[in-house]
C-alpha positions as CSV (number, residue, x, y, z in Angstrom):
1,M,111.5,99.0,97.4
2,P,108.2,98.4,95.3
3,N,105.3,96.8,97.4
4,P,104.5,93.3,95.9
5,A,100.6,93.8,96.9
6,L,100.7,96.5,94.2
7,A,102.2,94.7,91.3
8,S,98.7,94.5,89.5
9,P,94.9,94.6,90.4
10,D,95.0,90.7,91.1
11,T,97.8,90.9,93.8
12,L,96.3,94.3,94.9
13,R,92.7,92.4,95.5
14,A,94.6,89.2,97.4
15,A,96.6,91.6,99.6
16,L,93.2,93.4,100.5
17,A,91.4,90.2,101.2
18,E,94.4,89.3,103.7
19,T,93.2,92.7,105.6
20,A,89.5,91.2,105.7
21,Y,88.7,93.7,102.9
22,L,86.9,91.9,100.0
23,A,87.0,93.9,96.5
24,D,85.4,93.0,93.4
25,D,87.8,93.1,90.1
26,G,86.0,96.3,89.5
27,L,87.3,98.1,92.5
28,A,90.6,96.5,92.7
29,T,91.2,97.6,89.5
30,V,90.2,101.4,90.2
31,T,92.3,101.3,93.3
32,W,95.6,100.0,91.7
33,L,95.3,102.6,88.7
34,A,94.4,105.4,91.4
35,H,97.8,104.3,93.3
36,T,99.8,103.7,90.1
37,L,98.8,106.8,88.5
38,Q,98.7,108.8,91.4
39,R,95.3,110.0,91.1
40,P,92.8,110.6,94.0
41,L,89.9,107.8,94.2
42,L,86.3,109.1,94.6
43,L,84.2,106.5,96.0
44,E,80.4,107.1,96.0
45,G,77.7,104.6,97.2
46,E,75.3,104.2,100.1
47,P,76.6,104.7,103.8
48,G,78.2,101.1,105.0
49,T,79.4,99.7,101.5
50,G,82.9,100.0,102.5
51,K,84.0,103.1,101.1
52,T,86.0,104.2,104.3
53,A,87.1,100.7,105.1
54,L,88.8,100.7,101.9
55,A,91.3,103.5,102.9
56,E,92.0,101.7,106.1
57,A,92.9,98.6,104.1
58,M,95.2,100.4,101.8
59,A,96.9,102.0,104.9
60,Q,97.3,98.8,106.4
61,L,98.7,96.7,103.4
62,Q,101.2,99.4,102.5
63,G,102.3,100.1,106.3
64,V,101.7,103.7,106.1
65,P,99.6,106.3,108.2
66,L,96.3,106.9,107.5
67,I,95.4,110.5,107.8
68,R,91.7,111.2,107.9
69,L,89.7,114.5,107.3
70,Q,86.0,114.4,108.1
71,C,84.0,116.8,106.5
72,Y,80.7,118.6,107.5
73,E,78.9,121.5,106.8
74,G,80.6,124.8,107.2
75,I,84.2,123.1,107.2
76,E,86.8,125.9,106.3
77,A,89.9,125.5,104.5
78,S,92.0,126.2,107.8
79,Q,90.4,123.5,109.4
80,A,91.7,121.2,106.6
81,L,94.9,122.8,106.4
82,Y,96.7,124.6,109.1
83,D,96.3,126.7,112.3
84,W,98.4,128.7,114.5
85,D,98.4,127.7,118.1
86,F,97.4,131.6,119.5
87,P,97.8,130.8,123.0
88,R,101.2,129.8,122.9
89,Q,102.2,132.7,120.5
90,I,100.7,135.0,122.9
91,L,102.7,133.4,126.1
92,H,105.7,133.8,124.0
93,L,104.9,137.4,123.2
94,R,104.8,138.1,126.8
95,A,108.3,136.5,127.2
96,V,109.3,138.5,124.4
97,E,107.9,141.8,126.2
98,A,109.6,140.7,129.8
99,L,112.9,139.9,127.8
100,A,112.9,143.4,126.6
101,R,112.2,145.0,129.8
102,D,114.9,142.8,131.4
103,T,117.7,143.6,128.6
104,S,116.6,146.7,126.7
105,D,118.1,144.9,123.9
106,G,115.4,145.9,121.1
107,A,117.1,144.0,118.3
108,G,116.5,140.9,120.3
109,V,112.9,141.6,120.9
110,G,112.7,142.0,116.8
111,E,114.1,138.6,116.6
112,L,111.9,137.0,118.9
113,E,108.7,138.6,117.5
114,A,109.5,137.0,114.2
115,E,109.5,133.5,115.9
116,L,105.8,134.1,116.5
117,F,105.2,132.2,113.1
118,D,107.8,129.8,113.6
119,E,107.3,125.9,112.9
120,R,106.8,125.0,116.8
121,F,103.7,127.1,116.8
122,L,102.2,125.7,113.4
123,Q,99.3,123.3,114.1
124,A,99.2,121.0,110.9
125,R,95.6,119.8,109.9
126,P,94.9,116.7,107.9
127,V,95.9,118.0,104.4
128,L,99.4,119.6,105.3
129,Q,100.0,116.6,107.7
130,A,99.6,114.3,104.6
131,L,101.6,116.6,102.4
132,R,104.3,116.5,104.8
133,E,104.5,113.0,105.8
134,S,103.7,111.1,102.6
135,P,103.8,108.4,101.8
136,C,100.3,108.0,103.7
137,V,96.6,107.4,102.8
138,L,94.8,110.7,103.2
139,L,91.0,109.9,103.7
140,V,88.7,112.8,102.9
141,D,85.5,111.3,104.1
142,E,81.9,112.5,103.2
143,I,83.2,115.4,100.7
144,D,79.5,116.0,99.7
145,R,78.9,117.2,103.2
146,A,81.2,120.5,102.6
147,D,80.4,123.0,100.5
148,D,81.6,124.6,97.2
149,E,84.1,126.6,98.5
150,F,85.9,123.8,100.2
151,E,85.6,121.5,97.4
152,A,87.1,124.2,95.3
153,F,90.1,124.9,97.8
154,L,90.8,120.6,97.8
155,L,90.9,120.4,94.1
156,E,93.8,122.9,94.2
157,V,95.6,121.1,96.6
158,L,95.0,117.9,94.5
159,S,96.1,119.4,91.3
160,T,99.3,120.6,92.7
161,W,100.2,118.4,95.9
162,S,101.3,121.7,97.7
163,V,99.9,124.4,99.8
164,S,101.5,127.7,100.5
165,I,101.6,129.2,103.8
166,P,102.3,132.9,103.8
167,E,104.6,132.9,106.9
168,L,106.6,129.7,105.7
169,G,106.4,129.2,102.2
170,V,105.4,126.3,100.0
171,V,104.8,123.0,101.2
172,A,105.0,120.4,98.6
173,A,104.8,116.3,98.8
174,D,107.9,114.6,97.8
175,T,105.4,111.7,97.2
176,P,101.8,112.6,96.5
177,P,99.7,110.9,98.9
178,F,97.5,108.1,98.2
179,V,93.9,110.1,98.6
180,V,90.6,108.4,99.2
181,L,87.5,110.7,98.8
182,T,84.0,109.4,99.7
183,S,80.6,110.7,99.1
184,N,76.9,109.1,100.1
185,R,75.6,111.5,97.5
186,T,73.8,113.9,99.4
187,R,74.5,116.3,96.9
188,E,76.2,116.2,93.4
189,L,79.8,117.0,93.2
190,H,81.5,119.5,91.0
191,D,82.6,118.1,87.5
192,A,86.1,119.7,87.8
193,L,86.7,117.5,91.1
194,K,85.3,114.5,89.5
195,R,87.6,114.8,86.3
196,R,90.6,115.2,88.8
197,C,89.7,111.6,90.2
198,L,89.4,108.0,89.1
199,Y,85.6,107.0,90.0
200,H,84.0,104.1,91.4
201,W,80.3,103.6,92.5
202,I,80.1,100.8,95.3
203,E,77.1,98.8,95.3
204,H,75.9,96.7,98.5
205,P,77.2,93.4,98.0
206,G,75.1,90.3,97.0
207,L,74.3,87.6,99.7
208,D,77.2,85.3,99.0
209,R,80.1,88.3,98.8
210,E,78.3,89.6,102.1
211,L,78.4,86.3,103.6
212,E,82.3,86.1,102.8
213,I,82.7,89.7,104.2
214,V,81.1,88.3,107.5
215,R,83.4,85.3,107.8
216,A,86.5,87.3,107.1
217,R,85.9,90.1,109.4
218,L,84.0,87.9,112.2
219,P,85.5,84.4,112.1
220,E,83.8,84.1,115.3
221,V,80.5,84.1,114.3
222,E,78.5,80.7,113.9
223,Q,78.0,80.0,110.3
224,T,74.5,79.4,110.6
225,L,74.0,82.8,112.3
226,A,75.9,84.6,109.8
227,R,73.9,83.1,107.0
228,E,70.7,84.1,108.5
229,V,71.8,87.7,109.6
230,V,72.9,88.3,105.9
231,T,69.9,86.7,104.2
232,L,67.8,88.9,106.6
233,V,69.5,92.1,105.7
234,Q,69.3,91.1,102.1
235,Q,65.7,90.8,102.5
236,L,65.7,94.4,104.3
237,R,67.8,96.2,101.4
238,A,65.3,94.3,98.9
239,D,62.3,96.8,100.5
240,D,61.8,100.1,98.8
241,T,59.8,101.3,101.7
242,M,62.8,101.4,104.2
243,V,64.0,105.0,105.0
244,K,67.5,104.0,105.3
245,P,68.3,100.1,104.6
246,P,71.2,98.5,106.5
247,G,74.7,98.7,104.9
248,V,77.5,96.2,105.6
249,A,78.7,97.9,108.3
250,E,75.2,97.3,110.3
251,T,75.3,93.6,109.2
252,L,78.6,93.4,110.9
253,D,77.3,95.1,113.9
254,W,74.4,92.7,114.3
255,A,76.2,89.8,113.8
256,R,78.7,90.9,116.4
257,A,75.9,91.8,118.7
258,L,74.0,88.6,118.4
259,T,77.6,86.6,119.1
260,A,78.0,88.6,122.2
261,L,74.5,87.8,123.5
262,G,75.8,83.7,122.9
263,Q,73.3,83.2,119.7
264,S,74.0,80.8,117.4
265,R,70.3,81.3,115.5
266,L,68.6,84.3,114.6
267,D,64.6,83.8,115.5
268,P,62.0,86.7,115.5
269,E,62.1,87.5,119.4
270,V,65.9,87.6,119.3
271,A,65.9,89.7,115.9
272,A,63.4,91.7,117.4
273,T,65.4,92.9,120.6
274,T,68.8,93.4,118.8
275,M,67.7,95.3,115.9
276,G,68.8,98.5,116.7
277,A,72.4,97.3,115.5
278,A,71.2,97.4,112.0
279,V,67.9,99.4,111.8
280,K,68.4,103.4,112.5
281,Y,65.2,104.8,112.1
282,R,62.0,104.3,114.1
283,E,59.6,104.0,111.2
284,D,61.8,101.3,109.7
285,A,61.9,99.4,113.0
286,E,58.2,99.3,113.5
287,R,57.5,98.0,109.9
288,V,60.5,95.2,110.0
289,R,58.8,93.9,113.6
290,V,55.5,93.4,111.7
291,A,57.4,91.2,109.2
292,L,60.0,89.4,111.2
293,D,58.1,86.2,110.9
294,R,57.3,86.1,107.6
295,M,61.0,87.1,106.7
296,L,62.6,84.7,108.7
297,T,60.5,81.6,107.5
298,R,61.7,82.4,104.0
């Protein structure tokens, strides 16, 4: 039965808002198109702009599992696809050998040895899991941290929605999973992968939209505090000298931390003592502390 939330970009945007994810028209449209056309969605942007959160929201509104593959330098295809449970295989082989000694049944031993690569010893990693369990949302997080070889492997899977396991045969998805790839653009991705995907760059939100996000995600935060935190974060992002400006995730962490301390307003002393929720580099922290009085009086 079709999901009414996916009837159009507008209905998708409204459904995402019900999960506390506020997408603009452009993001809602490209997400709807990616789902409708069964194309992977490649999201790029600064850390903390809501790329990963979109995949989580899409899984939530569809009521399907979210399967996450976290990329890192040196990741190999086997770590994304499948592996064999070698300790269990060894135990099984020993049982085979014991049975052979007890029964002298050579034919039975041969059959048992063939079971070493049975399904029960297969450890499905995220990509294989997504192909077998779809419909689901497959999140390939920080694809830019992986190398070219892994990117080529992933491109092949996304082109055929299937993988070949030599011992078991081809595993193909009955329904292609909804795939979200995220990149912080630490390196350029290959054109071949980009052509396979629909693409969207996520900007940091403006003040009003970020305030809406805080209110949607953290309704317990005082309105005055929420506005003061968002206003300060917006000023920090406008500072080109910062090593790493805070993202929306840091805004939410800061507002949550201040609320946990019972604060209803943001003053320089409180801002300085809780800054670690939003500012993650020593150079940035020192620079911000010096300017806090001026920034909070604007």
